[in-house]
A tleap script that builds the chain and sets N, CA, C and O, in Angstrom:
source leaprc.protein.ff14SB
mol = sequence {
  NMET ASP LEU GLU ASN GLY SER SER SER THR
  CYS ASN SER LYS SER LYS SER SER HIE GLU
  SER LYS VAL PHE GLU PHE TRP LYS THR ALA
  LYS ASP GLY ILE ALA ILE ASN LEU CYS GLU
  LYS ASN GLY LEU LEU SER PRO PRO CYS PHE
  THR PHE LEU HIE THR ASP LEU LYS LEU LYS
  ILE LEU GLU PHE LEU PRO GLY VAL ASP VAL
  ALA ARG ILE GLY CYS VAL SER SER GLU PHE
  LYS TYR LEU SER SER ASN ASN ASP LEU TRP
  ARG LYS LYS ARG PRO GLY GLU CVAL
}
set mol.1.N position { 0.995 -1.095 0.156 }
set mol.1.CA position { -0.285 0.162 0.259 }
set mol.1.C position { 1.106 1.228 -0.060 }
set mol.1.O position { 2.227 1.013 0.401 }
set mol.2.N position { 0.792 2.256 -0.835 }
set mol.2.CA position { 1.388 3.528 -1.053 }
set mol.2.C position { 0.669 4.515 -0.025 }
set mol.2.O position { -0.442 5.028 -0.160 }
set mol.3.N position { 1.633 4.671 1.115 }
set mol.3.CA position { 0.996 5.671 2.103 }
set mol.3.C position { 0.441 7.021 1.674 }
set mol.3.O position { -0.618 7.565 1.986 }
set mol.4.N position { 1.662 7.513 0.693 }
set mol.4.CA position { 1.588 8.620 0.261 }
set mol.4.C position { 0.500 8.783 -0.452 }
set mol.4.O position { 0.000 9.895 -0.285 }
set mol.5.N position { -0.188 7.939 -1.353 }
set mol.5.CA position { -1.078 8.365 -2.501 }
set mol.5.C position { -2.396 7.511 -2.225 }
set mol.5.O position { -3.496 7.549 -2.776 }
set mol.6.N position { -1.843 6.622 -1.045 }
set mol.6.CA position { -3.276 5.402 -0.752 }
set mol.6.C position { -3.799 4.753 -1.854 }
set mol.6.O position { -4.994 4.587 -2.100 }
set mol.7.N position { -2.744 4.354 -2.575 }
set mol.7.CA position { -2.861 3.314 -3.833 }
set mol.7.C position { -2.003 2.043 -3.422 }
set mol.7.O position { -1.169 2.189 -2.528 }
set mol.8.N position { -2.142 0.956 -3.950 }
set mol.8.CA position { -1.647 -0.350 -4.004 }
set mol.8.C position { -0.496 0.034 -5.044 }
set mol.8.O position { -0.550 0.712 -6.070 }
set mol.9.N position { 0.398 -0.527 -4.522 }
set mol.9.CA position { 1.883 -0.273 -5.560 }
set mol.9.C position { 3.161 -0.695 -4.790 }
set mol.9.O position { 3.338 -0.635 -3.573 }
set mol.10.N position { 3.866 -1.056 -5.577 }
set mol.10.CA position { 5.084 -1.758 -5.294 }
set mol.10.C position { 6.287 -0.408 -5.551 }
set mol.10.O position { 6.356 0.456 -6.425 }
set mol.11.N position { 7.199 -0.732 -4.272 }
set mol.11.CA position { 8.067 0.504 -4.365 }
set mol.11.C position { 9.032 0.380 -5.410 }
set mol.11.O position { 9.146 -0.822 -5.651 }
set mol.12.N position { 9.889 1.158 -6.251 }
set mol.12.CA position { 10.678 0.959 -6.949 }
set mol.12.C position { 11.912 0.969 -6.439 }
set mol.12.O position { 12.104 1.898 -5.654 }
set mol.13.N position { 12.897 0.182 -6.638 }
set mol.13.CA position { 14.158 -0.116 -6.128 }
set mol.13.C position { 14.763 1.439 -5.996 }
set mol.13.O position { 15.038 1.698 -4.825 }
set mol.14.N position { 14.980 2.322 -6.748 }
set mol.14.CA position { 15.205 3.468 -6.349 }
set mol.14.C position { 15.017 4.143 -5.408 }
set mol.14.O position { 15.882 4.793 -4.821 }
set mol.15.N position { 13.757 4.077 -5.113 }
set mol.15.CA position { 12.954 5.162 -3.998 }
set mol.15.C position { 13.441 4.340 -2.597 }
set mol.15.O position { 13.934 4.838 -1.586 }
set mol.16.N position { 13.160 3.015 -2.854 }
set mol.16.CA position { 13.489 2.124 -1.794 }
set mol.16.C position { 15.061 2.284 -1.386 }
set mol.16.O position { 15.423 2.281 -0.210 }
set mol.17.N position { 15.802 2.401 -2.303 }
set mol.17.CA position { 17.081 2.657 -1.906 }
set mol.17.C position { 17.492 4.296 -1.228 }
set mol.17.O position { 18.297 4.562 -0.335 }
set mol.18.N position { 16.743 5.078 -1.908 }
set mol.18.CA position { 16.904 6.473 -1.623 }
set mol.18.C position { 16.407 6.575 0.190 }
set mol.18.O position { 16.988 7.251 1.039 }
set mol.19.N position { 15.331 5.795 0.385 }
set mol.19.CA position { 14.851 6.101 1.839 }
set mol.19.C position { 15.756 5.316 2.622 }
set mol.19.O position { 16.251 5.752 3.662 }
set mol.20.N position { 16.047 3.919 2.064 }
set mol.20.CA position { 17.103 3.278 2.980 }
set mol.20.C position { 18.361 4.310 3.160 }
set mol.20.O position { 18.777 4.457 4.310 }
set mol.21.N position { 18.854 4.873 2.335 }
set mol.21.CA position { 20.066 5.838 2.195 }
set mol.21.C position { 19.697 7.008 3.304 }
set mol.21.O position { 20.511 7.379 4.150 }
set mol.22.N position { 18.464 7.496 3.192 }
set mol.22.CA position { 18.344 8.594 4.160 }
set mol.22.C position { 18.276 7.946 5.819 }
set mol.22.O position { 18.889 8.352 6.806 }
set mol.23.N position { 17.512 7.052 5.729 }
set mol.23.CA position { 17.507 6.151 7.054 }
set mol.23.C position { 18.873 6.264 7.485 }
set mol.23.O position { 19.060 6.944 8.494 }
set mol.24.N position { 20.025 5.651 6.838 }
set mol.24.CA position { 21.043 5.324 7.303 }
set mol.24.C position { 21.750 6.426 7.484 }
set mol.24.O position { 22.458 6.462 8.490 }
set mol.25.N position { 21.742 7.305 6.793 }
set mol.25.CA position { 22.576 8.674 7.203 }
set mol.25.C position { 21.952 9.260 8.523 }
set mol.25.O position { 22.752 9.690 9.353 }
set mol.26.N position { 20.858 9.311 8.751 }
set mol.26.CA position { 20.166 9.625 10.076 }
set mol.26.C position { 20.779 8.856 11.073 }
set mol.26.O position { 21.308 9.421 12.030 }
set mol.27.N position { 20.774 7.516 10.956 }
set mol.27.CA position { 21.309 6.791 11.965 }
set mol.27.C position { 22.786 6.867 12.158 }
set mol.27.O position { 23.265 6.706 13.280 }
set mol.28.N position { 23.693 7.157 10.883 }
set mol.28.CA position { 24.972 7.475 10.892 }
set mol.28.C position { 25.510 8.687 11.867 }
set mol.28.O position { 26.374 8.743 12.741 }
set mol.29.N position { 24.486 9.731 11.240 }
set mol.29.CA position { 24.700 11.053 12.234 }
set mol.29.C position { 24.384 11.111 13.818 }
set mol.29.O position { 25.021 11.696 14.694 }
set mol.30.N position { 23.172 10.304 13.930 }
set mol.30.CA position { 22.862 9.898 15.490 }
set mol.30.C position { 24.335 8.859 16.087 }
set mol.30.O position { 24.941 9.212 17.099 }
set mol.31.N position { 24.645 7.910 15.497 }
set mol.31.CA position { 25.667 7.475 16.213 }
set mol.31.C position { 27.008 7.672 16.153 }
set mol.31.O position { 27.704 7.434 17.140 }
set mol.32.N position { 27.554 8.146 14.953 }
set mol.32.CA position { 28.769 8.942 14.952 }
set mol.32.C position { 28.933 10.201 15.815 }
set mol.32.O position { 29.777 10.486 16.664 }
set mol.33.N position { 27.763 10.936 15.294 }
set mol.33.CA position { 27.589 12.398 16.120 }
set mol.33.C position { 27.630 12.793 17.761 }
set mol.33.O position { 28.343 13.459 18.511 }
set mol.34.N position { 26.218 11.827 17.858 }
set mol.34.CA position { 26.330 12.063 19.229 }
set mol.34.C position { 26.644 11.038 20.204 }
set mol.34.O position { 26.933 11.416 21.339 }
set mol.35.N position { 26.633 9.849 19.951 }
set mol.35.CA position { 27.152 8.716 21.013 }
set mol.35.C position { 28.692 8.690 21.208 }
set mol.35.O position { 29.243 8.284 22.232 }
set mol.36.N position { 29.265 9.128 20.207 }
set mol.36.CA position { 31.035 9.521 20.272 }
set mol.36.C position { 30.978 10.558 20.952 }
set mol.36.O position { 31.586 10.382 22.008 }
set mol.37.N position { 30.355 12.003 20.835 }
set mol.37.CA position { 30.548 13.118 21.457 }
set mol.37.C position { 30.019 12.734 23.209 }
set mol.37.O position { 30.358 13.383 24.199 }
set mol.38.N position { 29.527 12.067 23.201 }
set mol.38.CA position { 28.720 11.978 24.816 }
set mol.38.C position { 29.897 11.296 25.542 }
set mol.38.O position { 30.154 11.747 26.659 }
set mol.39.N position { 30.668 10.260 25.073 }
set mol.39.CA position { 32.148 9.781 25.648 }
set mol.39.C position { 33.073 10.857 25.805 }
set mol.39.O position { 33.786 11.055 26.789 }
set mol.40.N position { 33.001 11.617 24.638 }
set mol.40.CA position { 34.197 12.500 25.035 }
set mol.40.C position { 33.660 13.976 25.949 }
set mol.40.O position { 34.533 14.721 26.392 }
set mol.41.N position { 32.367 14.261 26.145 }
set mol.41.CA position { 31.850 15.201 26.917 }
set mol.41.C position { 32.152 14.695 28.145 }
set mol.41.O position { 32.489 15.510 29.004 }
set mol.42.N position { 32.107 13.447 28.450 }
set mol.42.CA position { 31.900 12.942 29.916 }
set mol.42.C position { 33.360 12.504 30.352 }
set mol.42.O position { 33.536 12.101 31.502 }
set mol.43.N position { 34.405 12.576 29.453 }
set mol.43.CA position { 35.601 12.156 29.815 }
set mol.43.C position { 35.836 10.621 29.471 }
set mol.43.O position { 36.801 10.091 30.021 }
set mol.44.N position { 35.353 10.146 28.943 }
set mol.44.CA position { 35.299 8.639 28.637 }
set mol.44.C position { 35.948 8.174 27.310 }
set mol.44.O position { 35.751 8.665 26.199 }
set mol.45.N position { 36.606 7.329 27.570 }
set mol.45.CA position { 37.421 6.841 26.107 }
set mol.45.C position { 36.085 5.684 25.430 }
set mol.45.O position { 35.236 4.939 25.920 }
set mol.46.N position { 36.506 6.065 24.128 }
set mol.46.CA position { 35.364 5.217 23.106 }
set mol.46.C position { 35.825 4.017 23.631 }
set mol.46.O position { 36.928 3.952 24.174 }
set mol.47.N position { 34.910 2.836 23.494 }
set mol.47.CA position { 35.394 1.499 23.550 }
set mol.47.C position { 36.209 1.172 22.308 }
set mol.47.O position { 35.983 1.907 21.346 }
set mol.48.N position { 36.955 0.382 22.170 }
set mol.48.CA position { 38.174 0.098 21.094 }
set mol.48.C position { 37.204 -1.092 20.178 }
set mol.48.O position { 37.312 -2.310 20.315 }
set mol.49.N position { 36.664 -0.694 19.642 }
set mol.49.CA position { 35.528 -1.851 18.932 }
set mol.49.C position { 35.326 -1.076 17.226 }
set mol.49.O position { 35.075 0.104 16.979 }
set mol.50.N position { 35.480 -1.902 16.526 }
set mol.50.CA position { 34.968 -1.777 15.031 }
set mol.50.C position { 33.566 -1.154 15.065 }
set mol.50.O position { 33.323 -0.181 14.351 }
set mol.51.N position { 32.855 -1.561 15.683 }
set mol.51.CA position { 30.918 -1.004 15.151 }
set mol.51.C position { 31.038 0.491 15.986 }
set mol.51.O position { 30.080 1.236 15.784 }
set mol.52.N position { 32.102 1.012 16.898 }
set mol.52.CA position { 32.071 2.474 17.472 }
set mol.52.C position { 32.844 3.313 16.659 }
set mol.52.O position { 32.904 4.473 17.068 }
set mol.53.N position { 33.543 3.027 15.475 }
set mol.53.CA position { 34.268 3.516 14.650 }
set mol.53.C position { 33.524 4.398 13.905 }
set mol.53.O position { 32.412 3.896 13.744 }
set mol.54.N position { 33.625 5.774 13.225 }
set mol.54.CA position { 32.781 6.353 12.618 }
set mol.54.C position { 32.704 5.594 10.957 }
set mol.54.O position { 33.641 5.214 10.256 }
set mol.55.N position { 31.654 5.570 10.763 }
set mol.55.CA position { 30.950 5.133 9.214 }
set mol.55.C position { 32.145 5.082 8.416 }
set mol.55.O position { 32.763 4.032 8.242 }
set mol.56.N position { 32.483 6.180 7.931 }
set mol.56.CA position { 33.467 6.468 6.804 }
set mol.56.C position { 34.331 5.622 7.146 }
set mol.56.O position { 34.692 4.862 6.247 }
set mol.57.N position { 34.920 5.456 8.432 }
set mol.57.CA position { 36.365 4.631 8.506 }
set mol.57.C position { 35.775 3.288 8.275 }
set mol.57.O position { 36.528 2.599 7.586 }
set mol.58.N position { 34.764 2.735 8.594 }
set mol.58.CA position { 34.383 1.360 8.346 }
set mol.58.C position { 34.211 1.105 7.121 }
set mol.58.O position { 34.061 -0.076 6.808 }
set mol.59.N position { 34.189 1.950 6.279 }
set mol.59.CA position { 33.787 1.872 4.771 }
set mol.59.C position { 35.577 1.747 4.286 }
set mol.59.O position { 36.004 0.686 3.831 }
set mol.60.N position { 36.271 2.684 4.422 }
set mol.60.CA position { 37.431 2.970 4.161 }
set mol.60.C position { 38.481 1.258 4.386 }
set mol.60.O position { 39.262 0.731 3.594 }
set mol.61.N position { 38.054 0.825 5.747 }
set mol.61.CA position { 38.366 -0.366 6.127 }
set mol.61.C position { 37.988 -1.612 5.370 }
set mol.61.O position { 38.749 -2.560 5.172 }
set mol.62.N position { 36.761 -1.520 4.974 }
set mol.62.CA position { 36.257 -2.764 4.335 }
set mol.62.C position { 36.629 -2.596 2.776 }
set mol.62.O position { 36.340 -3.573 2.085 }
set mol.63.N position { 37.129 -1.683 2.228 }
set mol.63.CA position { 37.558 -1.650 0.953 }
set mol.63.C position { 39.118 -2.368 0.810 }
set mol.63.O position { 39.674 -2.509 -0.280 }
set mol.64.N position { 39.644 -2.745 1.971 }
set mol.64.CA position { 41.097 -3.402 1.770 }
set mol.64.C position { 40.626 -4.895 1.686 }
set mol.64.O position { 41.427 -5.690 1.194 }
set mol.65.N position { 39.459 -5.340 2.098 }
set mol.65.CA position { 39.006 -6.801 2.218 }
set mol.65.C position { 38.564 -7.096 0.714 }
set mol.65.O position { 38.096 -6.359 -0.154 }
set mol.66.N position { 38.912 -8.550 0.734 }
set mol.66.CA position { 38.808 -9.153 -0.805 }
set mol.66.C position { 36.959 -9.056 -0.800 }
set mol.66.O position { 36.263 -9.019 0.215 }
set mol.67.N position { 36.564 -9.036 -1.954 }
set mol.67.CA position { 35.057 -9.032 -2.285 }
set mol.67.C position { 34.121 -10.012 -1.536 }
set mol.67.O position { 32.931 -9.806 -1.301 }
set mol.68.N position { 34.839 -11.111 -1.197 }
set mol.68.CA position { 33.884 -12.208 -0.799 }
set mol.68.C position { 33.841 -11.965 0.786 }
set mol.68.O position { 32.891 -12.307 1.489 }
set mol.69.N position { 34.862 -11.403 1.197 }
set mol.69.CA position { 34.680 -11.120 2.861 }
set mol.69.C position { 33.847 -9.907 3.138 }
set mol.69.O position { 33.311 -9.687 4.224 }
set mol.70.N position { 33.760 -8.992 1.891 }
set mol.70.CA position { 32.869 -7.847 2.266 }
set mol.70.C position { 31.604 -8.366 2.286 }
set mol.70.O position { 30.797 -7.940 3.111 }
set mol.71.N position { 31.204 -9.514 1.237 }
set mol.71.CA position { 29.961 -9.742 1.294 }
set mol.71.C position { 29.511 -10.786 2.540 }
set mol.71.O position { 28.351 -10.720 2.946 }
set mol.72.N position { 30.273 -11.568 3.025 }
set mol.72.CA position { 29.983 -12.217 4.324 }
set mol.72.C position { 29.880 -11.584 5.351 }
set mol.72.O position { 29.270 -12.157 6.254 }
set mol.73.N position { 30.463 -10.060 5.654 }
set mol.73.CA position { 30.181 -9.358 6.643 }
set mol.73.C position { 28.858 -8.921 6.661 }
set mol.73.O position { 28.306 -8.745 7.748 }
set mol.74.N position { 28.203 -8.697 5.494 }
set mol.74.CA position { 27.230 -8.246 5.455 }
set mol.74.C position { 25.934 -8.894 6.381 }
set mol.74.O position { 24.914 -8.317 6.760 }
set mol.75.N position { 26.316 -10.145 6.571 }
set mol.75.CA position { 25.666 -11.306 7.496 }
set mol.75.C position { 25.502 -11.150 8.931 }
set mol.75.O position { 24.624 -11.638 9.642 }
set mol.76.N position { 26.607 -10.299 9.297 }
set mol.76.CA position { 26.800 -10.017 10.668 }
set mol.76.C position { 25.529 -9.396 11.516 }
set mol.76.O position { 24.922 -9.837 12.492 }
set mol.77.N position { 25.367 -8.093 10.680 }
set mol.77.CA position { 24.306 -7.234 11.499 }
set mol.77.C position { 23.543 -6.235 10.126 }
set mol.77.O position { 23.846 -6.127 8.937 }
set mol.78.N position { 22.599 -5.705 10.849 }
set mol.78.CA position { 21.903 -4.878 9.532 }
set mol.78.C position { 22.943 -3.711 9.142 }
set mol.78.O position { 23.184 -3.381 7.981 }
set mol.79.N position { 23.482 -3.174 10.215 }
set mol.79.CA position { 24.655 -2.281 9.938 }
set mol.79.C position { 25.480 -2.563 8.697 }
set mol.79.O position { 25.617 -1.879 7.682 }
set mol.80.N position { 26.000 -3.751 9.032 }
set mol.80.CA position { 27.140 -4.114 8.357 }
set mol.80.C position { 26.439 -4.789 6.943 }
set mol.80.O position { 27.228 -4.984 6.019 }
set mol.81.N position { 25.247 -5.094 6.761 }
set mol.81.CA position { 24.654 -5.501 5.603 }
set mol.81.C position { 24.420 -4.035 4.823 }
set mol.81.O position { 24.509 -4.058 3.596 }
set mol.82.N position { 24.157 -2.902 5.410 }
set mol.82.CA position { 23.890 -1.991 4.475 }
set mol.82.C position { 25.509 -1.379 4.442 }
set mol.82.O position { 25.674 -0.611 3.494 }
set mol.83.N position { 26.645 -1.569 5.245 }
set mol.83.CA position { 27.603 -1.050 4.624 }
set mol.83.C position { 28.253 -2.012 3.493 }
set mol.83.O position { 28.924 -1.571 2.560 }
set mol.84.N position { 27.981 -3.316 3.687 }
set mol.84.CA position { 28.553 -4.172 2.441 }
set mol.84.C position { 28.037 -4.276 1.154 }
set mol.84.O position { 28.508 -4.777 0.134 }
set mol.85.N position { 26.479 -3.443 1.495 }
set mol.85.CA position { 25.989 -3.043 -0.103 }
set mol.85.C position { 26.040 -2.007 -0.424 }
set mol.85.O position { 25.157 -1.680 -1.217 }
set mol.86.N position { 27.088 -0.889 -0.006 }
set mol.86.CA position { 27.613 0.167 -0.453 }
set mol.86.C position { 28.188 0.326 -1.805 }
set mol.86.O position { 29.389 0.124 -1.983 }
set mol.87.N position { 27.196 0.766 -3.020 }
set mol.87.CA position { 27.807 0.700 -4.211 }
set mol.87.C position { 29.015 1.310 -4.314 }
set mol.87.O position { 29.894 0.683 -4.906 }
set mol.88.N position { 29.400 2.953 -3.647 }
set mol.88.CA position { 30.835 3.070 -3.926 }
set mol.88.C position { 32.196 2.053 -3.832 }
set mol.88.O position { 33.164 1.975 -4.589 }
set mol.89.N position { 31.872 1.317 -2.607 }
set mol.89.CA position { 32.355 0.075 -1.877 }
set mol.89.C position { 32.836 -0.501 -2.989 }
set mol.89.O position { 34.033 -0.439 -3.271 }
set mol.90.N position { 31.814 -1.214 -3.848 }
set mol.90.CA position { 31.968 -2.197 -4.821 }
set mol.90.C position { 32.607 -1.252 -6.009 }
set mol.90.O position { 33.684 -1.573 -6.512 }
set mol.91.N position { 32.104 -0.414 -6.314 }
set mol.91.CA position { 33.111 0.106 -7.341 }
set mol.91.C position { 34.644 0.185 -7.589 }
set mol.91.O position { 35.372 0.138 -8.581 }
set mol.92.N position { 34.861 0.368 -5.840 }
set mol.92.CA position { 36.599 0.283 -5.690 }
set mol.92.C position { 37.150 -0.817 -6.331 }
set mol.92.O position { 38.150 -0.811 -7.050 }
set mol.93.N position { 36.217 -2.075 -5.938 }
set mol.93.CA position { 36.654 -3.319 -6.278 }
set mol.93.C position { 37.074 -3.527 -7.475 }
set mol.93.O position { 36.416 -3.118 -8.432 }
set mol.94.N position { 38.367 -4.270 -7.651 }
set mol.94.CA position { 38.832 -4.942 -8.865 }
set mol.94.C position { 37.702 -5.884 -9.520 }
set mol.94.O position { 37.119 -6.739 -8.853 }
set mol.95.N position { 37.417 -5.630 -11.018 }
set mol.95.CA position { 36.454 -6.486 -11.415 }
set mol.95.C position { 36.510 -8.106 -11.187 }
set mol.95.O position { 35.564 -8.877 -11.026 }
set mol.96.N position { 37.799 -8.359 -11.221 }
set mol.96.CA position { 38.440 -9.873 -10.969 }
set mol.96.C position { 37.908 -10.507 -9.626 }
set mol.96.O position { 37.935 -11.723 -9.439 }
set mol.97.N position { 37.396 -9.556 -8.655 }
set mol.97.CA position { 37.634 -9.683 -7.592 }
set mol.97.C position { 36.207 -9.940 -6.804 }
set mol.97.O position { 36.053 -10.614 -5.786 }
set mol.98.N position { 35.149 -9.178 -7.594 }
set mol.98.CA position { 33.883 -9.148 -7.529 }
set mol.98.C position { 33.139 -10.431 -7.838 }
set mol.98.O position { 31.910 -10.458 -7.790 }
savepdb mol mol.pdb
quit
């Protein structure tokens, strides 16, 4: 059901992708901007954990993994699923590696 128009229709992948991207950007801002700043403001060290790194840094790290490992990491969590499906990340992979 299309809630905006009140009609039944399937979402096209572009609008779904755009919506997912907006949600992810909001989540990224909340996590990277707020959670890490709370630690800093309270004099706490951020935990040494991959999931607490800034999203851009996680994507940079994933660039160094072979394509098969990037695909596997997508099974870990919804965040990693989104990260591993990042089009820019896959464009940087060598054609023979994908």
